[in-house]
N, C-alpha and C positions, 0 to 999 in steps of 0.2 A: 525464391517464395516470397511472393509479400503476404505478412498478415496482418490487413486490412481489412481485408473481404471479411464478410461477416461467417460467423462460426455458432453453431450450437452452442456449443460452450467458452465461446469468448467473446469477450469486449475489447477490439482493437484504443486505443488511446487515437483520440480524436486531439491531438496538437502541430502544430509548421516544424516538426523537426525535418532532417535530410533522410534522403531515400534511403540511408543505410540503417538507419534507425526500426527495432521493429521494440514497439511495448502493448501492453494492456494485461487486463484481468482475465480470471476467467472465469464463467459460472457457478453455475449448478446443476442444470443438467447435462447428461451425455455421458456421465459416467456408471458406473458398477455397485458403488456403498447403496448399500437399503437403511431406511430410517433407522432414527430421525439424521441421516451421515447423506439423504441420499441429492445428486447421487455421485458427483464430480467433485469426491469431495481430495484437498491432497493434501494434510493434515494429521500426522503419523501419531499427531501424543493427542486425538481425541476420543480412544479407545474404539475408534472403529476399527475394523477389522484390516488389518496390516496387508494380507493380499487381496482386500479393493485397493486401498490404497496407491498398492504399488501398482496395482495394474492400471491404474489412474493415471500416475504418472510417465509410466508409459506411452500411457495414451497420450498423453499432453503431449512428449517429445516427440513421435507420429506429426499426431496431426499442426503441430505448429513449425514442426520439418525445424525440430528444436541444433544446433549445431554438437550440441554435451548437453546434459540434465544438469536442469540451473542448482545452481550451490546455495542450496538452505541454511536455512540460522536457524540458530534456538533462538527465540526475539523472548527479551525479560524483562521490554519495558522499559527499556534502558535508554542510555545515550551512542553507545561504542558501535564504532563504523569499523571493519575492514574490508581489506581488497579482495575480491574474490577470485580473482586470478592465485591458479596454485595452489588451493585449500587441499587438503587431504582430508580432514573431518568438518562434523560441522559444528561451525563457529558458534556462539554468545555471543550474538551482536542482533543491534535495531537496522543496521542499515551495508551495505553490501557497495563500491564502486570498482569500474575497471576504465582500461583505455586500452585494453583486448581485445580484437574479434573475435567472435566464436562464444566470449562468456557468459552466462546469463545471468543475472542479477534476481533476487528473488527475493521475497515478504510475502507473511500471507495474515488475514484478515478476516474477520467478521465480526465488524465492525467497526475497528479501530482505520484509523486513515493509510491507506498507501502512499508514499509520492513515488512515481517516478521522471529525475534529472537526465537532464542530459545539454552537451553543451553546442552551442548554435553550427558548430564545424561538423558534430555528427564524427566526436573522437574520443571524448569520454562519456559514460552513464551512469547512475549509481539505482539505488532502489532502500526506500525508509519505511519500519514502519512504523506509526506516528499513533498511538495512542495517548488518551489526554497526560501520566507520568510524559514522556516521553518525550511529547512536543512541548507542557510547559518546561520541563528535561533542558530542549534545544536538540535535540535530536537531528532535526534540519538543519541546522546553523553547521551542527559537527559535521553531520554530512556534505557539507558544503568542504567546509574547513577541510577536511580530512582528505579529501576527493583531489582538491585543487581546483572547484569551480573558480571560476571570477565569475560573481554574480550578474554584473551587468552584460553577460554573456549565457548566460543560466536560463533552460529552456523547464518548468515542474508542467508535473499535470498531474494534478491531485482525483487517484482512484476512489472507489466505490466504502461510502463510510456511511455511519449515521450520522438520519438526518435532526436539523437541527432540529424541528415541530415534535422529534421524539426523544432527544435526548436530554436528559433528566439526571442531573447532579446536585450534588448538597453546594452548602457553599464555603466549605475545604474549598473544595476543587475552584470554586468562583474566583475566590483570594487567590490562590496558587498561579490564575495569568494575568490581577485586573494585580500584584503588586509590581510589574514587569511593565517598566516601561510602555515597550510597544501595543500592547492589551485598553481597549476601551472597553465598556458595556455595552456595547452594542453587540456584543454576540451570544448574552445572557438576557433571557428575557424572561418572567416570574412564575413560573408554574401553577397549579391549584394548590400543590400540595406544600405549601412552603419550601420547592426547591426552584430551581432557576435548570432553564432548557438552554442548552449551550448548542455554536455553531462550528464547530470541531472548522468547518472551510475557510471560515472567518476568521479564525483564529492562527488556521496556515498558513493564508496569506496575506494577514502581517504583519508574522514572523517574518515572509519570507520578503516582505516590502521591506521594511526596517536593515534588511543584510543588505540589498538595495537590489532583490529579483524583481524584475519586475515581466515577465512572461512567462505568465499563471492560467495554465489550460484547468480544464476540467471541474470538479467536484456540482453536479446537479443529478448524482442519484441518491438514494435512501438507500444502504441493508438491511434496516427492519422493516420496514412498509413495503420494499418490492421484496414481497419471499420467494415469489417463482424465478427470480433473474439469482439470489442475492443467501448467501448463509448469515445469518446474526444469533451473534452468542447473546447478547441481552433479551431475546425475541423468544427463542430458545432454549439457548442453555444449554444441555444436550447438540452440536450440530458439527457439523463440517468448518474447513476456510478455503475463501478463494488463497490464489496465487497469481498474483502483479509480479507481470515479467519486465527485462529490458534486458535486450542484447544487444550489439552493433554485426552488421552481414560484413 
C-alpha cells in the first residue's frame, strides 16, 4: 500500500524519495478525541483521555497499514537521538533513526517543526522534533551525524510548523540563533510588540545548508493559522498533537 494518496487525517510528504519510503504528518480530523483535543490527537501527555488517544493510535496503524506501532519518544526539546530499532521503552529523545525496514520513526508536534530525513537510496530514515531550543542546539545536525547520513546524499522534508508571519519571539531567542555563523537576520522581522517574528523554516534550511544538505523540501504550512488542519499549542494552549512519521517498506 502506498499512503501518498489523500486521507482525511494524513498529509503525505511531497518530496522525491524512493518508492519504498513512506512519510507524512497526521492532521486534526478523523479521530475520536473531544474538544479541546478534537479530534485525531495522538499525544498521551496532553491530558486527553487515554482511551481516546489509544483509539486514535490504533486507527493510525490501521489506516496507514503501518508495519508496526510507531516508536514514540518522550520529547524534551533537546538534541538526543536514538536508534528506533529494538526499543522496548519510550526513549527520552527528540529524534530517532533506523536502517531497518518496517520500523516507524515518529515525532509529535503542535507548532514545533518536524523534520524527516531519508537517503537518496532509500536505505535509512530519521525523524526529528525541532522546537526553537532544539533547532538552535543542533538537533538536525545531531540526527544527521548519529544516523550516519551523508549530507550530499540526504533528502529532508520540513513538515508543518508555526509560520513566520505569526511566530513571535523575544530578543533572547533571536540572539541564540544570530550568535551562530550559519544564521543571519533574514529569518527575523520586527513585530509591533518590540519583539521578533521568526521564520523556523528558514532557520532550518540555513542549518541544513551549512552542513551540506541541499535536498530540502516542504515548509509551506502554518500550524497556527490553518486551524482546521493542525493543532497549535501557541494558538490554543490545551490541544492535541500531530505525528510525523517515516518508515521503509
